[in-house]
N, C-alpha and C positions, 0 to 999 in steps of 0.2 A: 504493500500500500504506499510506504513512504518512497519508494522508487517512482511509483506512478505519479505521486504528488510532486515529486522534484522534477520530473520531465513535463508535467503539465505547467508548473510555474515557469520553468525556462522557455517554454514555447510562448506562453502568456506574455513574459518579459519581452521576447522578441517581437511580437506582434504589436505590443504597446510602444515599444521602441521605433518601429518602422513606421507606425501611425504618428508618432511625434515628429520624425524627420519628413514624412511626406506632408504633414500639415505645416511644417516650417517652409517647405518649398512652395507650397500653396500660397502662403502669406507673402513670400518674397516674390512670387510671380505676379500677385496682385499689385504689390507696391511698384514693381517694375512697369507694369502695364499703366498704371496711373500715371506714373512720371512720363512715360512715351506719349500717352494721350495728351497730357497738359503741354509737354514740351513741343509737340508737333503743331498745337493750336497756337502756342505763343509765337512759334516760328514763322506759321503761316500768316499771322497778324502783321509781320513785318515785310511780307512780300507785297510791296506795292509798286514794283517796277522801276522804282527810283535808284539813283546811284546809292550803293552801300547797303541795299536791302539784304543781301547774302550774308554780310558781315553782322548786320543787326539781328538777323535770324539765328545765326550761330551763337551770338552772344546772349540771346533770349533762352537758348537751351543750356548753355554752359553756366548761366547765371541762376538757373533754377534752385530754389531753396529745398526742393524735395530731396528726401533721403530714404534709404532702405535698411533693412535689418532693424525693424521697429524705430526708424527714426535715428539710428546712430551712425550710419555710414552714408557719405554723399555718392550720387551716381557719377562716375568718372568714365571718360572714354567713350562716350555714347557716339554712335555713327550718324551723321546728319547728311542727308542726300536731297539733291533737289531735281526736279523734272518739269517740263513744259506739258507733257502729255501722259505720264505715268508709264511709259513703255521703256524709256531710257533714264537711268538714274546717275547722277553724278555728284560727287562731293564738291567739285569746282566747276560748275556749269559755265559753259562758253557764252551763251546768249543770256543775258541777265533779264532782259525785258520780258521774254516769254515764260519765265519761271513762275508757275502758279502753285506747284505741289511741293510738299516737303515730306520726307519720311525720316523718322527718328527711330533708331534701334538702340535699346538699352541691352546690353550683353553683360551679365554678371557671371563669370566663369569660376569664381572661387567661394561659392556658397559651402560653408562648412556643414557637414553632417555629424551627428553626435553617436547615434545608435547603430546605424547601419555599419560603420567600420568595424565595429565589435563582432559582427557576424560575417566577416570577410567581404563587406560591401565597399563601395567607393568612400573616400575620405571627404571629397568635395564634389559638388554638383554644378552644372551649368543651367542658368535661367536666361531665357531670351524673350523680350517684348518688343513689339513693333506697332507704330501707329503712323497713319498717313492723314495729312490735313491739307485742305485746299483754300486757296484765297481766289475767290471769283467774284466779280462784280460787287467788290467792297464787302462781300460776306466771307466769314471764314467758319469752315466746317470740318468736322472729323469724318474721314472717308471709311477708314478700317483702322 
């Protein structure tokens, strides 16, 4: 009976640990998606076709006060891309006047896991979130 109880407790501890790590990844993914959505909207707001719009859009993303890991770590190294028609994306677009779309990708590749490594799982996980916003006819909207 004690052997069965010990095995059951070990399995239960593993399941609880896995649930905690997966729940943490879900929270980080939600934080990353919220950042990407807001950053894309802020960047699209700056796309007015005037000189310096791309630089202002980049600053809008990079100066975002949003943080991840329950508000303890800043988002760094986000990928910011621009497009005129959503078919070709470029970090540094050639034609500035036609740029109306911005895509922000938040890529967190060092999310620490706590319980899965104890059962031979990975020590870190990667979380990625992406958002596309458009600036058309003076209106800014989130596309995806």
